[in-house]
C-alpha positions, -999 to 999 in steps of 0.1 A, spaced: -647 -495 836 -652 -532 826 -621 -545 808 -615 -579 791 -578 -588 791 -560 -617 775 -551 -638 806 -515 -643 793 -509 -606 795 -518 -608 832 -493 -635 838 -514 -667 835 -494 -695 820 -519 -702 792 -498 -696 760 -493 -724 735 -458 -727 749 -469 -731 785 -457 -696 794 -472 -662 796 -469 -627 782 -470 -608 815 -471 -571 806 -466 -547 835 -481 -518 815 -513 -537 811 -514 -547 848 -509 -510 858 -535 -498 832 -563 -520 845 -556 -515 882 -588 -502 899 -611 -514 871 -632 -545 868 -609 -569 849 -621 -601 832 -592 -623 822 -599 -645 792 -583 -673 773 -605 -690 747 -580 -717 741 -581 -727 778 -618 -722 779 -623 -749 752 -601 -773 772 -568 -770 754 -538 -776 776 -507 -754 780 -484 -762 763 -503 -772 732 -496 -772 694 -493 -738 678 -524 -727 659 -527 -702 630 -555 -691 607 -554 -705 572 -582 -695 547 -604 -684 577 -599 -717 596 -579 -724 627 -554 -751 620 -527 -765 643 -491 -769 632 -497 -806 624 -525 -798 599 -553 -807 623 -584 -785 618 -593 -772 653 -616 -744 641 -648 -758 657 -630 -764 690 -615 -729 692 -647 -712 680 -666 -730 708 -640 -716 732 -647 -681 718 -685 -686 720 -682 -699 756 -659 -669 765 -685 -645 751 -713 -662 770 -692 -661 802 -690 -623 799 -728 -620 804 -750 -591 794 -731 -563 812 -714 -540 787 -676 -543 781 -658 -510 778 -625 -522 764 -606 -554 755 -568 -555 757 -557 -585 737 -525 -604 728 -511 -594 694 -510 -619 665 -529 -646 685 -553 -668 664 -580 -659 689 -569 -625 703 -550 -608 675 -564 -573 669 -547 -560 638 -527 -590 624 -524 -627 627 -499 -653 614 -507 -665 578 -513 -702 585 -480 -714 571 -461 -714 605 -433 -695 588 -437 -664 610 -453 -644 582 -479 -619 595 -510 -608 576 -537 -582 584 -566 -598 602 -581 -605 636 -583 -636 658 -616 -652 664 -623 -636 698 -612 -602 687 -635 -604 657 -664 -615 679 -658 -587 705 -655 -562 676 -688 -572 662 -703 -565 697 -689 -530 695 -662 -535 721 -632 -512 717 -601 -534 710 -565 -526 718 -532 -544 719 -509 -538 749 -486 -514 730 -516 -491 722 -523 -482 758 
């Protein structure tokens, strides 16, 4: 099984805060499979830590009002290109992330309010027919 996993869930310090979201259940689930860690934010050259980003009216905007949509979408496109042509069986992605959120994302007001939607990478992988899960759905 070939599984794409948000790198932060595997312990990589690539979150906007500079930390990670290490999830032992994810680590245990993917053991023995071909695992491809991904972080579109890091792939496009963003540091960790970095300003928070949310989706507002379909665009990725940082907490200071800077439009980073093109930069982040380039990171998503490069991430997809890095995956190559071999099929992906599953993607396990970080909830609510502006790139990886599967079912909901933050609303773009930086108030903590969540809305239904997907992050840019989740959306791209879904269009490719990849099964998407968040860590608590394993």
